Backbone bond lengths (Angstrom), bond angles and torsions (degrees), N, CA, C in turn:
res aa  C-N    CA-C-N  psi(-1)  N-CA   C-N-CA  omega(-1)  CA-C   N-CA-C  phi
1 M - - - 1.388 - - 1.552 113.79 -
2 A 1.333 115.04 -26.58 1.460 121.56 -176.72 1.554 107.68 -113.47
3 D 1.256 119.72 46.70 1.466 124.40 -174.84 1.505 109.16 -82.11
4 H 1.355 115.24 77.10 1.442 121.27 177.20 1.517 109.28 -144.46
5 P 1.382 118.15 140.75 1.468 118.26 -175.53 1.468 116.09 -62.95
6 N 1.337 120.04 -12.06 1.424 120.99 -179.79 1.560 109.99 -94.40
7 V 1.302 118.78 -0.33 1.476 121.93 177.77 1.512 106.45 -94.74
8 V 1.336 119.14 112.40 1.464 122.70 -179.19 1.492 105.86 -132.34
9 I 1.321 116.66 169.69 1.415 122.11 -177.24 1.524 114.26 -133.22
10 C 1.301 117.19 161.91 1.445 126.34 166.17 1.507 105.72 -100.40
11 W 1.310 116.97 113.50 1.494 121.00 179.67 1.544 108.19 -88.04
12 D 1.303 118.30 115.22 1.418 121.86 173.43 1.527 105.99 -91.33
13 I 1.341 115.50 106.01 1.422 120.85 -167.71 1.558 112.49 -66.41
14 L 1.363 116.77 -23.23 1.457 121.21 -178.00 1.551 110.00 -68.18
15 H 1.284 115.34 -47.02 1.482 117.43 -165.13 1.532 118.96 -62.52
16 P 1.323 116.89 -44.10 1.518 117.78 172.66 1.524 111.11 -55.61
17 C 1.354 114.46 -38.53 1.470 118.31 -176.60 1.523 111.22 -70.57
18 R 1.318 116.55 -40.04 1.457 118.09 -179.72 1.618 112.31 -70.52
19 M 1.298 112.40 -14.84 1.485 118.35 176.51 1.480 112.99 -97.05
20 G 1.342 115.56 5.04 1.472 120.78 174.11 1.525 117.33 95.68
21 E 1.345 115.42 5.42 1.513 116.17 -177.27 1.517 105.91 -89.87
22 D 1.291 116.70 137.53 1.487 121.20 174.00 1.517 109.03 -67.60
23 I 1.356 114.48 157.35 1.494 121.71 -173.62 1.593 109.71 -63.84
24 E 1.312 117.34 -39.55 1.431 120.89 -173.67 1.595 107.23 -68.29
25 T 1.287 117.66 -44.60 1.474 119.58 177.84 1.529 110.10 -62.17
26 A 1.330 117.04 -45.71 1.446 120.80 -179.07 1.557 109.59 -59.09
27 F 1.299 116.65 -47.04 1.452 121.89 -179.63 1.546 108.33 -60.02
28 N 1.315 119.65 -47.12 1.436 121.38 -174.94 1.541 109.89 -65.06
29 N 1.295 118.31 -24.89 1.411 121.39 176.47 1.551 116.69 -73.72
30 V 1.388 113.16 -22.59 1.484 119.69 -179.61 1.542 115.57 -118.13
31 R 1.280 117.76 -7.53 1.423 121.39 -171.25 1.574 117.65 -51.39
32 N 1.297 114.55 -30.60 1.501 117.32 -177.80 1.530 109.64 -88.91
33 H 1.329 119.75 -2.17 1.511 121.14 -175.46 1.471 113.38 -129.49
34 V 1.315 120.34 -9.12 1.445 121.22 -175.30 1.529 110.76 -75.79
35 R 1.348 113.75 129.39 1.536 120.51 176.64 1.540 110.16 -130.79
36 H 1.328 116.72 -4.70 1.466 120.71 -177.43 1.527 106.98 -154.63
37 C 1.311 119.43 145.66 1.455 122.00 179.22 1.512 111.53 -130.61
38 H 1.320 117.17 137.75 1.487 121.84 165.95 1.435 107.63 -94.78
39 V 1.334 114.96 131.01 1.484 121.45 178.74 1.520 109.04 -121.79
40 H 1.296 111.82 130.95 1.487 118.78 172.76 1.565 105.35 -168.33
41 D 1.273 114.14 142.76 1.463 120.13 -173.73 1.511 111.18 -99.83
42 A 1.305 120.12 159.76 1.431 125.51 -177.19 1.511 111.22 -163.30
43 T 1.300 114.76 151.54 1.448 119.93 169.64 1.547 105.35 -90.13
44 L 1.274 117.40 126.92 1.484 121.78 -177.94 1.488 109.95 -80.67
45 G 1.337 116.66 133.92 1.468 122.62 -177.22 1.521 110.68 -81.75
46 E 1.273 116.16 169.20 1.444 123.54 174.38 1.495 112.93 -69.13
47 E 1.367 116.97 -34.65 1.455 121.21 176.80 1.510 108.35 -75.76
48 P 1.299 117.64 131.25 1.500 121.73 -179.05 1.513 110.16 -50.49
49 G 1.308 117.79 129.12 1.461 122.49 178.40 1.484 116.83 86.64
50 S 1.349 117.93 -13.25 1.437 121.00 -177.91 1.534 112.54 -82.32
51 Y 1.337 115.07 147.81 1.451 118.85 -179.67 1.508 112.86 -160.30
52 E 1.341 118.49 161.50 1.435 122.44 175.19 1.494 105.84 -128.39
53 M 1.352 118.48 127.05 1.446 122.72 -177.14 1.562 110.25 -62.11
54 K 1.253 114.66 146.55 1.438 125.60 177.49 1.499 113.36 -140.39
55 L 1.291 117.98 162.47 1.447 119.59 172.89 1.560 110.61 -67.36
56 M 1.300 118.50 150.53 1.469 124.12 176.92 1.532 111.61 -46.97
57 G 1.292 114.76 124.78 1.493 121.69 177.74 1.472 114.54 90.32
58 E 1.357 115.56 -5.98 1.496 121.20 -178.66 1.511 112.44 -102.31
59 G 1.289 116.88 -2.55 1.416 123.95 -175.94 1.526 114.26 -112.11
60 D 1.310 116.91 -160.28 1.474 121.01 -175.61 1.559 113.21 -102.89
61 V 1.316 118.26 -6.79 1.425 123.01 -175.26 1.519 107.43 -79.01
62 P 1.379 119.48 124.75 1.434 121.08 -178.14 1.530 112.60 -85.62
63 H 1.367 113.97 72.28 1.438 115.76 177.85 1.497 114.62 -63.64
64 D 1.345 116.50 -31.44 1.474 115.74 176.31 1.512 113.79 -58.75
65 E 1.339 116.96 -42.23 1.470 123.30 173.17 1.530 111.03 -62.10
66 A 1.333 117.97 -44.94 1.481 120.28 179.86 1.525 111.09 -61.52
67 V 1.312 118.69 -41.10 1.429 122.22 179.32 1.544 111.27 -62.73
68 K 1.319 114.14 -41.30 1.502 117.71 178.79 1.495 111.03 -64.42
69 L 1.399 118.67 -39.33 1.394 122.19 177.42 1.510 111.75 -65.81
70 L 1.338 116.79 -41.88 1.470 120.15 177.33 1.526 110.07 -63.44
71 A 1.360 118.33 -38.78 1.467 118.80 177.77 1.562 110.61 -65.67
72 S 1.310 117.47 -27.48 1.465 118.05 179.82 1.498 112.76 -66.86
73 I 1.414 118.46 -19.83 1.445 118.63 178.12 1.545 108.46 -110.27
74 K 1.347 116.04 17.04 1.472 121.91 176.54 1.549 110.85 59.87
75 F 1.298 115.55 38.52 1.503 122.61 -179.80 1.525 110.58 -52.71
76 E 1.282 117.40 129.56 1.466 123.48 -179.26 1.504 111.82 -121.80
77 G 1.351 115.07 6.62 1.489 118.76 -179.57 1.546 111.69 -78.40
78 A 1.281 113.03 -167.72 1.474 119.20 -176.60 1.540 113.08 -97.40
79 L 1.287 116.29 142.05 1.468 123.50 166.50 1.511 106.54 -99.23
80 S 1.328 117.66 109.69 1.441 123.17 -170.48 1.495 108.85 -113.73
81 G 1.312 118.29 124.36 1.443 123.88 -179.48 1.525 110.44 -74.45
82 E 1.299 116.04 141.02 1.484 123.15 177.86 1.520 109.14 -139.08
83 W 1.285 120.70 110.36 1.455 120.99 -175.20 1.531 113.84 -121.65
84 I 1.273 118.63 -4.11 1.459 122.62 172.79 1.491 114.24 42.49
85 N 1.322 117.82 59.68 1.484 127.29 178.32 1.512 115.13 58.45
86 A 1.366 114.26 25.76 1.476 116.10 -179.63 1.576 113.93 -80.39
87 F 1.329 113.26 -27.10 1.520 119.81 -174.71 1.475 107.50 -141.01
88 E 1.372 113.13 164.31 1.496 118.79 171.28 1.546 105.56 -76.86
89 A 1.286 117.83 147.86 1.495 123.01 -175.95 1.544 108.85 -60.30
90 D 1.328 120.17 -42.82 1.361 120.52 -175.23 1.530 114.59 -66.74
91 E 1.306 113.71 -23.94 1.491 121.39 178.91 1.532 107.50 -79.94
92 V 1.246 118.31 -53.29 1.511 122.04 -168.41 1.513 111.49 -80.02
93 L 1.344 121.59 -37.71 1.384 120.91 -174.82 1.530 113.85 -63.15
94 S 1.323 117.48 -50.31 1.458 120.62 179.46 1.521 111.48 -63.78
95 H 1.363 116.35 -43.93 1.444 120.41 -179.54 1.539 112.40 -59.97
96 D 1.311 112.90 -54.82 1.469 115.83 -174.37 1.501 113.53 -68.72
97 A 1.330 116.75 -34.70 1.487 120.28 174.42 1.522 110.74 -56.30
98 L 1.349 118.77 -44.48 1.425 120.59 -176.42 1.582 108.71 -68.99
99 V 1.285 119.04 -41.55 1.422 120.93 -179.35 1.563 109.90 -66.43
100 L 1.273 116.14 -45.07 1.494 118.49 177.14 1.517 112.20 -60.27
101 R 1.267 117.34 -43.94 1.472 123.06 177.42 1.548 109.05 -54.73
102 D 1.295 114.31 -44.56 1.499 119.08 178.23 1.482 110.46 -64.17
103 Y 1.331 122.99 -42.33 1.431 124.46 177.62 1.555 109.53 -61.73
104 I 1.349 115.31 -44.67 1.431 120.64 -178.43 1.577 108.34 -61.78
105 N 1.274 117.19 -46.02 1.501 119.30 -179.42 1.494 109.29 -64.08
106 Q 1.318 120.82 -41.11 1.453 123.88 176.27 1.526 111.51 -58.00
107 A 1.356 115.83 -41.98 1.446 120.93 -176.15 1.501 112.08 -73.19
108 S 1.342 115.84 -22.52 1.432 122.63 178.34 1.548 114.26 -84.23
109 A 1.302 113.43 -17.17 1.484 117.70 -176.25 1.460 113.25 -74.10
């Protein structure tokens, strides 16, 4: 319905996963429109949609796979952290930046 080059999205990688969608399906749904990504990890709960925020790489969200999929389309947008008061900034920023850099390096190899 919004098939126009000026219509783009911010893909929040967590939310399709917490609703039971696998990362490849989620990516294929947005690949032609994604220009920005929210990244944050979480452990997915047993109740559909429930989750508990975690540091990057300590939860269930396959950001490493998502970064590889984004690299496959030569994604040049931003990976923007969103933690919603789950952690102190000095704890999460340095940790998640290191983990994301590792995922980016793996995707580039």
